[in-house]
TIVEXPA-210644 format. One record per residue (C-alpha): residue in three letters; x, y, z. Coordinates in nm, 3 decimals. Layout:
  aa      xx      yy      zz
 ALA       X       Y       Z
...
REM end
This chain:
  aa      xx      yy      zz
 MET   3.400   3.361   1.284
 TYR   3.171   3.241   1.566
 GLY   2.971   3.578   1.519
 GLY   2.913   3.510   1.162
 TYR   2.816   3.156   1.236
 SER   2.566   3.254   1.478
 CYS   2.421   3.516   1.241
 ALA   2.398   3.268   0.980
 MET   2.208   3.006   1.220
 GLY   1.980   3.295   1.314
 ASN   1.874   3.365   0.954
 GLU   1.844   3.009   0.871
 SER   1.625   2.957   1.177
 GLY   1.410   3.267   1.076
 GLY   1.386   3.127   0.723
 VAL   1.239   2.804   0.854
 GLN   0.982   2.979   1.070
 SER   0.888   3.185   0.774
 VAL   0.832   2.871   0.566
 ASP   0.622   2.707   0.833
 ARG   0.409   3.030   0.886
 ALA   0.360   3.038   0.496
 ILE   0.228   2.694   0.500
 SER   0.011   2.751   0.787
 VAL  -0.140   3.045   0.600
 MET  -0.217   2.819   0.303
 GLU  -0.362   2.555   0.535
 ILE  -0.589   2.808   0.701
 LEU  -0.715   2.929   0.349
 ALA  -0.767   2.566   0.261
 ARG  -0.983   2.513   0.554
 LYS  -1.184   2.849   0.548
 GLY  -1.192   2.906   0.183
 GLU  -1.136   3.291   0.241
 ALA  -0.990   3.470   0.529
 GLY  -0.860   3.839   0.610
 VAL  -0.526   3.950   0.723
 SER  -0.636   4.013   1.082
 GLU  -0.811   3.662   1.105
 ILE  -0.481   3.488   0.966
 ALA  -0.259   3.694   1.203
 ALA  -0.463   3.584   1.496
 GLU  -0.462   3.217   1.385
 ILE  -0.092   3.189   1.341
 ASP  -0.021   3.439   1.639
 VAL   0.194   3.698   1.460
 HIS   0.154   4.072   1.398
 LYS  -0.093   4.185   1.135
 SER   0.217   4.328   0.930
 THR   0.391   4.002   0.944
 ALA   0.077   3.827   0.814
 PHE   0.047   4.095   0.546
 ARG   0.404   4.030   0.425
 LEU   0.351   3.666   0.418
 LEU   0.039   3.690   0.213
 GLY   0.223   3.937  -0.012
 ALA   0.502   3.682  -0.080
 LEU   0.245   3.416  -0.152
 GLU   0.038   3.642  -0.370
 ALA   0.360   3.716  -0.571
 ARG   0.399   3.345  -0.651
 GLY   0.039   3.296  -0.743
 LEU  -0.028   3.061  -0.447
 VAL  -0.281   3.311  -0.288
 GLU  -0.494   3.577  -0.439
 GLN  -0.722   3.846  -0.323
 ALA  -1.097   3.753  -0.327
 GLU  -1.362   3.965  -0.474
 ASP  -1.435   4.079  -0.111
 ARG  -1.130   4.309  -0.096
 GLY  -0.919   4.251   0.222
 LYS  -0.964   3.870   0.206
 TYR  -0.754   3.608   0.043
 ARG  -0.799   3.257  -0.098
 LEU  -0.573   3.011  -0.250
 GLY  -0.440   3.095  -0.600
 PHE  -0.419   2.892  -0.914
 GLY  -0.045   2.868  -0.859
 LEU  -0.097   2.555  -0.642
 ILE  -0.217   2.375  -0.957
 ARG   0.130   2.426  -1.097
 LEU   0.286   2.266  -0.789
 ALA   0.014   1.985  -0.772
 ALA   0.111   1.884  -1.139
 GLY   0.403   1.672  -1.031
 VAL   0.182   1.483  -0.789
 ASP  -0.097   1.449  -1.044
 THR   0.172   1.296  -1.288
 GLN   0.271   1.037  -1.026
 LEU  -0.104   0.948  -0.941
 ASP  -0.161   0.905  -1.315
 ILE   0.136   0.665  -1.344
 ALA  -0.024   0.454  -1.046
 GLN  -0.356   0.469  -1.192
 ARG  -0.251   0.352  -1.537
 ALA  -0.016   0.092  -1.413
 ARG  -0.273  -0.073  -1.175
 PRO  -0.446  -0.311  -1.426
 THR  -0.099  -0.446  -1.554
 CYS   0.012  -0.480  -1.189
 HIS  -0.297  -0.679  -1.091
 ARG  -0.238  -0.914  -1.386
 LEU   0.131  -0.960  -1.300
 ALA   0.068  -1.023  -0.923
 GLU  -0.183  -1.296  -1.044
 GLU   0.035  -1.444  -1.305
 LEU   0.358  -1.450  -1.092
 GLY   0.209  -1.488  -0.747
 GLU   0.414  -1.222  -0.579
 THR   0.384  -0.856  -0.475
 VAL   0.414  -0.612  -0.739
 ASN   0.489  -0.240  -0.679
 ILE   0.530   0.084  -0.879
 ALA   0.795   0.331  -0.770
 VAL   0.917   0.663  -0.887
 LEU   1.237   0.869  -0.828
 ARG   1.209   1.120  -0.553
 SER   1.537   1.306  -0.463
 VAL   1.785   1.024  -0.361
 TYR   1.510   0.755  -0.295
 ALA   1.255   0.552  -0.457
 VAL   0.909   0.614  -0.347
 ASN   0.643   0.348  -0.387
 LEU   0.318   0.473  -0.518
 ASP   0.120   0.145  -0.530
 GLN   0.124  -0.217  -0.439
 VAL  -0.071  -0.523  -0.539
 ARG  -0.033  -0.840  -0.358
 GLY  -0.041  -1.176  -0.547
 PRO  -0.207  -1.498  -0.412
 SER   0.095  -1.612  -0.247
 ALA   0.203  -1.279  -0.075
 VAL  -0.055  -1.282   0.199
 THR   0.194  -1.157   0.456
 ALA   0.364  -0.891   0.228
 HIS   0.484  -0.568   0.389
 ASN   0.304  -0.270   0.277
 TRP   0.561  -0.049   0.098
 VAL   0.317   0.219  -0.032
 GLY   0.452   0.565   0.039
 GLN   0.770   0.456   0.173
 LEU   1.116   0.587   0.062
 THR   1.353   0.329  -0.009
 PRO   1.729   0.339  -0.089
 LEU   1.828   0.349  -0.462
 HIS   2.132   0.116  -0.426
 ALA   1.949  -0.169  -0.233
 THR   1.626  -0.210  -0.404
 SER   1.550  -0.343  -0.754
 SER   1.314  -0.044  -0.836
 GLY   1.591   0.208  -0.701
 LYS   1.864   0.039  -0.911
 ILE   1.654   0.047  -1.247
 LEU   1.560   0.410  -1.176
 LEU   1.929   0.494  -1.085
 ALA   2.048   0.322  -1.401
 HIS   1.845   0.546  -1.620
 ALA   1.897   0.883  -1.408
 ASP   2.151   1.165  -1.445
 PRO   2.489   1.003  -1.364
 ALA   2.539   1.285  -1.115
 LEU   2.287   1.130  -0.888
 LEU   2.540   0.862  -0.810
 THR   2.736   1.102  -0.625
 GLN   2.465   1.225  -0.407
 ILE   2.358   0.885  -0.242
 THR   2.486   0.710   0.058
 LEU   2.581   0.360   0.003
 GLU   2.441   0.246   0.349
 ARG   2.491  -0.123   0.437
 PHE   2.156  -0.298   0.526
 THR   2.266  -0.664   0.505
 THR   2.594  -0.856   0.430
 ARG   2.483  -0.856   0.052
 THR   2.414  -0.481   0.024
 ILE   2.639  -0.325  -0.235
 THR   2.856  -0.052  -0.068
 SER   3.133  -0.005  -0.323
 LEU   3.060   0.250  -0.591
 PRO   3.249   0.062  -0.867
 ASP   3.043  -0.253  -0.801
 LEU   2.716  -0.053  -0.796
 GLU   2.816   0.112  -1.127
 LYS   2.894  -0.234  -1.280
 ASP   2.556  -0.365  -1.147
 LEU   2.371  -0.057  -1.303
 THR   2.554  -0.117  -1.637
 THR   2.422  -0.478  -1.630
 ALA   2.062  -0.373  -1.546
 GLN   2.085  -0.122  -1.845
 SER   2.186  -0.395  -2.082
 ARG   1.952  -0.665  -1.986
 GLY   1.662  -0.431  -1.929
 TYR   1.592  -0.517  -1.558
 ALA   1.745  -0.496  -1.220
 THR   1.767  -0.752  -0.922
 THR   1.828  -0.718  -0.549
 LEU   1.913  -1.055  -0.360
 GLU   1.867  -0.996   0.016
 GLU   2.024  -0.664  -0.016
 LEU   1.783  -0.450   0.162
 GLU   1.627  -0.722   0.396
 GLU   1.749  -1.072   0.459
 GLY   1.523  -1.318   0.293
 LEU   1.388  -1.062   0.053
 ASN   1.448  -1.077  -0.323
 ALA   1.308  -0.856  -0.605
 VAL   1.337  -0.773  -0.977
 ALA   1.232  -0.434  -1.138
 ALA   1.193  -0.315  -1.499
 PRO   1.171   0.048  -1.634
 VAL   0.853   0.225  -1.726
 ARG   0.898   0.501  -1.990
 SER   0.673   0.821  -2.063
 PHE   0.538   0.940  -2.390
 HIS   0.891   1.118  -2.448
 GLY   1.072   0.779  -2.381
 GLU   1.250   0.866  -2.037
 VAL   1.222   0.636  -1.765
 VAL   0.968   0.775  -1.506
 ALA   0.903   0.481  -1.307
 ALA   0.985   0.124  -1.213
 VAL   0.757  -0.178  -1.182
 SER   0.883  -0.453  -0.943
 VAL   0.809  -0.792  -0.818
 SER   0.931  -0.909  -0.471
 GLY   0.898  -1.198  -0.246
 PRO   1.065  -1.428   0.024
 ALA   1.395  -1.561  -0.106
 TYR   1.290  -1.917  -0.035
 ARG   1.018  -1.889  -0.290
 LEU   1.147  -1.618  -0.520
 THR   1.489  -1.767  -0.565
 GLU   1.773  -1.609  -0.780
 GLN   1.678  -1.848  -1.052
 ARG   1.314  -1.756  -1.031
 VAL   1.384  -1.386  -1.031
 HIS   1.553  -1.429  -1.370
 GLU   1.273  -1.640  -1.496
 MET   1.033  -1.371  -1.411
 ALA   1.221  -1.104  -1.584
 PRO   1.067  -1.128  -1.933
 ALA   0.713  -1.114  -1.816
 LEU   0.790  -0.815  -1.590
 ILE   0.957  -0.629  -1.881
 GLU   0.651  -0.702  -2.105
 GLY   0.451  -0.558  -1.807
 ALA   0.663  -0.253  -1.792
 ARG   0.596  -0.206  -2.176
 GLU   0.250  -0.241  -2.130
 ILE   0.239   0.030  -1.874
 SER   0.470   0.251  -2.089
 THR   0.223   0.220  -2.366
 ARG  -0.067   0.332  -2.145
 LEU   0.151   0.632  -2.064
 GLY   0.182   0.707  -2.444
 HIS   0.515   0.563  -2.509
 ALA   0.540   0.429  -2.868
 GLN   0.728   0.091  -2.845
 VAL   1.006   0.034  -3.098
 SER   0.999  -0.303  -3.274
REM end
């Protein structure tokens, strides 16, 4: 058994090393434009045959291609396919920004746009309101689905199987760590059209989020408003919800979603 485990660990280590080398190859080509096998082998410190195999695997996936000057390689158009997901997220952030600015000005608090990534919500953009002069910068950060308003609204509209993949880590005394309680909270969020968090991620931080829909009607993002609990009270959170829901609909329309009256 131990021998088999050791072999498996060795294979895993070799696989990670190969991935790392393949990424290095693409970074070299991105920097140089074109490069030959010998040049690449020297840069990543491997035998020429190893570099050739790496390039062959990348070429088979369309991630690199041979240049007109035979023997040299450049990045392939397959990278465009991989970048499409990032382009979609950047498009959401760009199209949401005018609405986020309006909401931040109108509501006086920080407005964020977040999307689902694996078992987290990642914030794509943030606009600070006139009252939020000391707001934390959440852009680019992965945040837990069960303890943030954006995460909850994304989770409420995601595949139910995702619930079994997240860890209900406790961040404050008010964090929901019971699956039945979380399911009840998500059902409420679905029915009323917005999710809230009241000091569940950080003490003194409250937030509310509404879903943003794509052209096809699926929830692809969440727009949220967050602020200090002394100012953004539980009552104020619910009072803000209609304006936030309308803002989410406005962003959805910009993404091509036809609203149903």
